[in-house]
C-alpha positions in Angstrom: 0.1 0.2 -0.1 0.9 3.5 -0.4 0.5 6.1 1.8 -0.8 9.7 0.3 2.0 11.8 1.8 4.1 9.9 -0.7 6.6 12.3 -3.3 5.1 10.6 -6.2 1.7 11.6 -7.2 -1.3 10.2 -6.4 -2.4 6.7 -8.4 -5.0 7.8 -10.6 -5.6 4.5 -12.5 -4.3 1.1 -12.9 -5.0 -2.4 -15.0 -3.5 -5.9 -14.7 -1.2 -6.9 -18.1 -1.1 -10.4 -19.0 1.4 -12.3 -20.2 2.8 -15.3 -21.7 3.6 -18.4 -18.8 1.2 -17.0 -16.9 3.1 -14.2 -15.8 0.8 -10.9 -14.5 2.2 -7.1 -14.5 0.3 -4.1 -13.3 0.6 -0.4 -15.0 -0.4 2.7 -12.7 -1.3 5.8 -13.6 0.3 8.9 -11.4 -0.7 11.8 -11.8 1.5 15.0 -11.4 2.7 15.7 -8.0 4.7 18.9 -8.6 7.6 20.1 -11.0 10.1 17.7 -9.6 7.0 14.9 -9.7 5.7 14.6 -13.3 2.6 12.5 -14.6 4.2 8.5 -15.3 3.0 4.9 -16.2 4.8 2.9 -14.0 4.7 -1.3 -14.7 5.4 -3.9 -11.5 5.8 -7.4 -11.3 3.5 -9.2 -9.4 4.5 -12.3 -7.0 1.7 -14.7 -6.6 3.3 -16.1 -4.1 2.7 -13.3 -1.6 0.0 -12.1 -3.7 2.4 -8.6 -4.2 3.4 -5.7 -6.7 7.6 -5.0 -6.7 8.6 -2.2 -4.5 10.1 -0.8 -8.1 8.4 -0.7 -11.4 10.0 -2.5 -14.1 10.0 0.9 -16.4 8.9 4.1 -16.0 7.4 6.6 -19.0 6.8 10.2 -18.3 3.9 11.6 -19.8 4.5 14.8 -21.8 3.5 18.3 -19.8 1.1 19.0 -22.3 -0.9 15.8 -22.2 -1.8 16.6 -18.3 -2.6 13.1 -16.0 -4.0 10.2 -16.8 -7.3 9.3 -16.5 -8.0 5.5 -17.3 -6.4 2.7 -18.9 -7.2 -0.1 -21.1 -5.2 -3.3 -21.4 -5.4 -5.0 -24.7 -6.2 -9.3 -23.9 -3.0 -10.2 -25.7 -1.0 -7.9 -23.0 0.9 -6.0 -25.5 -1.1 -3.2 -26.0 -1.8 -0.5 -23.3 -4.0 2.8 -23.6 -4.1 5.7 -21.9 -6.5 8.6 -21.9 -4.9 11.7 -20.5 -6.6 15.0 -19.3 -5.4 17.3 -22.1 -4.1 15.0 -24.7 -6.7 12.5 -25.7 -5.9 8.8 -25.9 -2.4 7.6 -26.4 -1.1 3.6 -27.4 1.8 2.3 -25.7 2.9 -0.7 -27.0 4.8 -2.9 -24.3 8.0 -5.0 -25.2 10.3 -7.9 -23.3 9.7 -9.6 -20.3 10.5 -8.6 -16.6 14.2 -7.5 -16.8 13.5 -5.8 -19.8 10.2 -4.2 -19.8 9.9 -1.2 -21.9 6.9 0.8 -23.2 6.9 2.3 -27.1 4.7 5.2 -27.2 2.6 6.0 -30.6 0.0 8.2 -31.7 -3.8 7.2 -32.0 -5.2 9.4 -35.0 -9.0 8.9 -34.6 -8.8 9.8 -30.5 -6.0 12.6 -30.5 -7.5 15.4 -28.7 -10.3 14.2 -27.7 -10.7 15.4 -24.1 -10.6 13.4 -21.0 -12.0 9.8 -21.3 -13.8 8.6 -18.4 -14.0 4.8 -19.8 -12.2 2.9 -22.2 -12.4 -1.0 -22.5 -11.5 -3.8 -25.3 -13.9 -6.4 -26.3 -13.1 -9.8 -25.1 -12.0 -11.0 -28.1 -9.9 -8.1 -28.8 -11.5 -6.9 -31.8 -12.7 -3.8 -30.6 -12.5 -1.1 -28.9 -14.4 1.6 -27.2 -14.3 4.8 -25.6 -16.7 7.4 -23.6 -16.1 10.7 -22.9 -16.9 13.0 -20.1 -18.6 15.3 -22.8 -21.2 11.7 -24.1 -19.4 11.0 -26.9 -19.4 7.4 -27.4 -17.5 6.1 -29.9 -16.2 2.0 -31.3 -13.4 1.3 -33.3 -12.4 -2.1 -35.0 -8.8 -3.0 -33.7 -6.1 -2.7 -34.8 -7.4 -1.2 -38.2 -9.1 1.8 -35.5 -11.7 1.7 -38.7 -14.4 3.9 -37.0 -17.9 2.0 -36.4 -19.3 4.3 -33.9 -18.7 8.3 -33.5 -22.2 9.7 -31.0 -20.9 12.8 -29.9 -24.9 12.6 -27.7 -24.8 9.2 -26.8 -24.8 10.4 -23.4 -24.8 13.7 -20.9 -22.3 12.0 -19.7 -20.5 8.4 -19.3 -20.9 7.0 -16.0 -19.3 3.5 -17.5 -19.2 1.1 -19.8 -18.7 -3.2 -20.5 -18.6 -5.4 -23.8 -20.9 -8.5 -23.8 -18.8 -12.1 -23.8 -18.8 -12.6 -27.2 -18.6 -8.9 -28.0 -21.6 -8.6 -29.7 -22.7 -5.6 -27.9 -21.7 -3.1 -25.9 -23.4 -1.2 -22.7 -23.2 2.1 -21.3 -24.8 4.0 -18.8 -24.3 7.6 -18.3 -24.4 10.4 -15.1 -28.2 11.0 -15.5 -29.3 7.7 -14.9 -29.8 6.1 -18.1 -28.3 2.6 -19.4 -28.0 1.8 -23.3 -27.1 -1.4 -25.2 -25.6 -1.1 -28.8 -24.6 -3.5 -31.0 -21.0 -3.5 -31.8 -20.7 -4.4 -35.4 -22.6 -1.8 -37.0 -22.9 0.6 -34.3 -26.7 1.1 -33.9 -28.6 1.2 -31.0 -30.2 -1.3 -29.8 -32.3 -0.8 -26.5 -32.6 1.9 -23.4 -32.8 -0.3 -20.2 -36.4 0.2 -18.4 -36.4 1.9 -15.0 -38.5 3.7 -12.6 -38.2 7.8 -12.4 -37.0 7.3 -8.9 -34.0 5.0 -9.9 -30.4 6.0 -11.4 -28.6 2.9 -13.6 -25.0 3.7 -12.7 -22.4 0.7 -13.1 -22.8 -2.0 -15.8 -21.0 -5.4 -16.0 -21.8 -8.4 -18.4 -21.7 -12.2 -17.2 -18.3 -13.4 -18.6 -19.0 -17.1 -16.8 -20.2 -18.7 -20.7 -23.5 -19.6 -19.1 -25.5 -17.3 -17.9 -27.1 -14.4 -20.6 -27.2 -11.4 -17.8 -26.4 -7.7 -17.5 -25.2 -6.7 -13.9 -26.4 -2.9 -13.0 -25.5 -1.2 -9.8 -28.8 1.1 -9.1 -29.3 3.8 -7.0 -33.2 4.3 -5.8 -33.0 7.2 -3.2 -30.8 6.3 -0.6 -31.3 2.6 -1.1 -28.3 0.5 -3.6 -28.9 -2.6 -5.1 -27.7 -4.7 -7.8 -29.7 -5.9 -10.3 -30.0 -8.2 -13.4 -31.1 -8.0 -16.5 -31.4 -10.5 -19.5 -29.9 -10.3 -22.7 -32.1 -11.8 -24.4 -35.2 -10.0 -24.2 -33.1 -6.9 -22.3 -36.5 -7.0 -19.2 -34.8 -6.9 -15.2 -35.5 -10.1 -13.9 -34.3 -9.4 -9.9 -32.3 -7.5 -7.5 -30.1 -7.7 -4.5 -28.6 -5.8 -2.3 -24.9 -6.6 -1.7 -22.8 -3.7 -1.0 -25.5 -1.8 0.8 -24.0 1.2 0.1 -23.5 3.3 -3.1 -20.6 1.6 -5.4 -18.1 3.5 -7.1 -16.6 0.9 -9.3 -17.8 -2.8 -10.4 -15.7 -5.6 -11.9 -16.1 -9.5 -13.3 -13.7 -12.3 -12.9 -12.3 -13.1 -16.4 -14.0 -16.9 -15.7 -17.3 -14.9 -14.3 -17.5 -16.4 -11.6 -17.1 -13.5 -9.4 -18.5 -10.5 -9.3 -16.6 -7.1 -7.3 -17.8 -3.7 -6.0 -16.0 -0.9 -5.0 -17.7 1.3 -2.5 -17.5 5.5 -2.3 -16.0 4.9 1.1 -13.2 2.5 0.3 -15.1 -0.8 0.9 -15.2 -3.7 -1.1 -17.2 -6.9 -1.6 -16.9 -9.7 -4.0 -20.0 -11.9 -4.9 -20.3 -15.5 -6.0 -22.5 -15.5 -9.2 -23.9 -18.5 -9.0 -25.0 -17.4 -5.6 -25.3 -14.6 -6.1 -24.0 -14.1 -1.9 -21.2 -12.4 -0.9 -18.1 -14.3 -0.2 -15.4 -11.8 0.5 -15.6 -8.0 2.0 -12.6 -5.9 2.9 -13.9 -3.0 4.5 -11.9 0.3 5.0 -9.7 -1.3 2.6 -9.3 2.7 1.2 -9.7 4.2 4.2 -12.5 6.9 3.5 -12.2 7.4 -0.2 -13.4 6.6 -3.2 -12.1 3.3 -4.9 -11.6 4.0 -8.6 -10.1 0.6 -9.4 -11.3 -2.4 -8.5 -9.9 -5.4 -10.9 -9.8 -9.6 -11.4 -5.9 -10.9 -11.6 -6.3 -12.7 -14.7 -5.1 -16.3 -13.3 -5.0 -15.4 -8.8 -8.1 -14.7 -6.7 -6.4 -11.7 -6.2 -8.0 -8.1 -6.8 -6.0 -4.7 -7.5 -8.0 -1.4 -5.9 -6.8 2.1 -6.5 -7.7 5.6 -5.0 -5.8 8.7 -4.9 -5.5 8.6 -1.3 -4.7 5.4 -0.7 -2.4 4.5 -4.0 -2.6 1.0 -5.1 -3.9 -2.5 -3.0 -3.6 -5.7 -3.9 -6.0 -7.9 -1.7 -5.5 -12.0 -1.4 -9.5 -12.9 -1.4 -10.6 -15.6 1.0 -12.6 -17.5 -2.0 -12.7 -21.6 -2.1 -9.2 -22.4 -4.4 -9.5 -22.9 -8.0 -8.6 -26.6 -9.2 -5.3 -26.2 -10.2 -4.4 -28.8 -14.2 -2.2 -30.8 -11.8 -4.6 -31.4 -8.8 -7.5 -32.4 -11.7 -4.9 -34.5 -13.4 -3.2 -36.5 -10.5 -7.2 -36.7 -8.7 -8.1 -38.9 -11.9 -4.8 -41.3 -11.5 -6.2 -42.0 -8.3 -9.6 -42.8 -9.1 -8.4 -45.0 -11.9 -5.5 -46.6 -8.7 -8.6 -47.4 -6.6 -10.9 -49.0 -9.4 -7.8 -51.4 -10.3 -7.5 -51.7 -6.6 -11.0 -52.3 -6.3 -11.6 -54.9 -8.8 -8.7 -57.0 -8.4 -9.8 -57.1 -4.8 -13.5 -58.2 -5.7 -11.8 -60.7 -8.4 -9.9 -62.2 -5.2 -12.5 -63.1 -3.1 -15.4 -63.5 -5.3 -17.7 -66.9 -5.8 -16.5 -67.6 -9.8 -16.6 -71.0 -11.0 -13.0 -70.9 -11.1 -12.6 -69.8 -7.7 -14.6 -71.7 -6.4 -13.6 -74.5 -3.7 -13.9 -78.3 -5.2 -15.9 -79.9 -3.3 -15.5 -83.9 -2.5 -17.5 -85.3 -5.3 -16.8 -82.3 -7.6 -15.1 -82.9 -10.8 -11.7 -81.5 -11.3 -11.9 -78.5 -13.6 -11.9 -79.8 -17.1 -8.3 -79.7 -19.1 -9.0 -77.4 -22.5 -6.9 -78.8 -25.6 -6.2 -77.1 -28.9 -7.0 -80.7 -30.7 -9.3 -80.1 -33.2 -12.4 -82.5 -34.0 -12.0 -84.9 -36.7 -14.8 -83.0 -38.8 -12.8 -79.9 -38.6 -9.9 -81.8 -39.8 -11.9 -81.3 -42.8 -12.5 -78.3 -43.3 -11.0 -76.7 -46.7 -7.9 -74.7 -46.4 -8.1 -71.5 -48.2 -5.3 -72.0 -49.9 -5.3 -75.5 -51.3 -6.3 -75.9 -54.7 -9.6 -78.1 -55.1 -10.1 -80.7 -57.3 -13.0 -80.6 -59.6 
């Protein structure tokens, strides 16, 4: 955990980076902390055994003063491309090179996204084929990746974009507004599909699609007066099918795990809760994790039951979740081998103690076991051989 009294500027955004061989890195954006502390992007290594980040960054990229401070970060599923939105310079692309020992960032321009202003939300689709941005000014864009072909360019999509998320199959994009509305877009052609229904006293704030591949749902946090709930929409009909009070306070951020088993909610006063999607029950609480601070990022590690959270006051925190451990691949193979050996031993034991014909003890008047020979009968010996000549 990094305290707010550090000479460095506050952490404004962050994300996991998935690398080959199940290596995970973390990229963080820091705002300027004064003339001697410019705004930067930093990449840290992650140690799964201790569930902690490296004490110093692997590499640091200094953002030009004219671009301002980082606002949001999105990492391509491949882990090779990082897009960062800044307060003044629109969006910039960074290509990640090297492994942990020689990591470096190479900055590139994104022509369609230069000078577009701060983007509250930026995100890649699950398959990495599309990239979306949602501006503070309400402008929504969907681009094809990596060609950057514009699919959607809607200046008046919302009053101001609050949150957005791609569906698992990358077919839909859900976006919410600061005025409480939520819209669904088709990513293939950028056409609006529907607007989620809500009561006049309800505000839809955050949105995340289910990612487990079995439940086609859209989760949204809804503020109804002073009551905060998590509602669920069926994406086959776009109708609300239920709701539940999970965090029990206004949420500032929401996220789903890569396998879709868990949903995380971060509060505006520093708490997080992690929900098991199958049961829709809270399975982990971390209260006062960022004491009194609004959680800006909550994101699941791609390979471990660990979450990354950030806030401007407390920096970045990595938390190991108190949830049941997942089965590793080698554990599954070991279990199958054990079941096979147990079955073989059980079969052998049954065979040895069975009352089969051959194992039944001989009685006084019981004939001995028959002797089987390979001698053929006379009739069998008269059978024609297929290779002998036949006299006609």
